[in-house]
N, C-alpha and C positions, 0 to 999 in steps of 0.2 A: 418202487420207482417214489419219484421222491414229488411231490404234489410242489407247487407251486404260483405264488397270486400275480395274477399281472404284474405290475407295476412292481416286485420283487425280481421280474424278469427282466424285463426293462431296464430295473438299475445293475442288474448283472451284464445282459448284458450289452451295454454302452463302455465294458470295461474288455470288450472286446473290440471295438471301434477303432479301428486304424486307417482311417481313411482324412486325404487329401481336401476337398469340396466337399458343401454339407449336403450337397445336393449328389451325391454316391449312393445313398440307399436307398432312395426316389428311384434310381436306375438298376439298381442292382436287382429291388423287386421284380421289377419286371422279366430279367434276368432267370431270377430263380424263380419264375411260375410259368416261364418258359420248360422251365426245369420239371415242374412236374407235369405238365401236358407232354414233353416230351418221353417220361417217364409213362405214361399212359398209352402212349402212342406206339409208342416200344409193344408193350402186352400188349393191344391191341392186334395188333400188324404182326406176332407171333399163336396168338391163339384168343383170338377173337375179342370182344365187348370185353370189358375188366370188373372181374371177381372179386371185391373186394372185401372177398376174405382169405384169401390165397395171401398165408402170411408176406412168399418174399415181397409181393405189392404192396400192402400196408409197411412193410420195412423201407419201403425204398419212398413209396408215398409218405413216409411218417418223418424223414430223412428231409428228402426237400421243402417239405410247409415247417420245419425246423426252421430252414431259409427263409425262405418266405415269412416265417412269422420274427425270428432277428430282422429282416429289414423293413420290415414294420417299424419294430421297439425302435427303430433308431431312423427312419423318419418320422412319427412322432417327436422323438426325444428334439429331431432337430427342429422343430414344433416349435416346443415348447411347453407340449402336451403329452398325460400318461394311456397309456394304454387304457388304462380301467374310464377314465376319462371317456375316449374313442368308443370304447363297449357300454356305455351307460348312453353314450348319446345315440349310437346305431340302435340299440335296442328302441330309444323310448320313438327314434321314427322309422323301423318297423313296427311299433304295437299299435300307432298312430295309423300306417297305413295299413293296419289288421283292422281297430275299428271303424275306419274310412271307405270298408271294402275297397284299397287300391288293390291288394293281394288278401288274399284268404286262405285258411288252414289248407295244411297237406294233407289229403286223405290218409286214415288208417292203412298201414301197409300190412 
């Protein structure tokens, strides 16, 4: 598997962005997120609680999460920001929350 940084991915994803309205990736993000949830619902209906070690489930979720990522990348591009900017800002926000005890570290599994 090739490794790709977030900004390279975002630039490559823009090459597949064929839509008329800039709001498209924002709207499609909800649809693709629904497909992630739908895959989990179907799995749980058939087998019970999702087993995240099941290769078929993992493959389906990876595929759907890729579609989510594509829409996030293009939504960010429409805003004129990079995925690495968003990732950095998010980690900074989470670090602040951890520091101020707004969130607590997850106990080891």
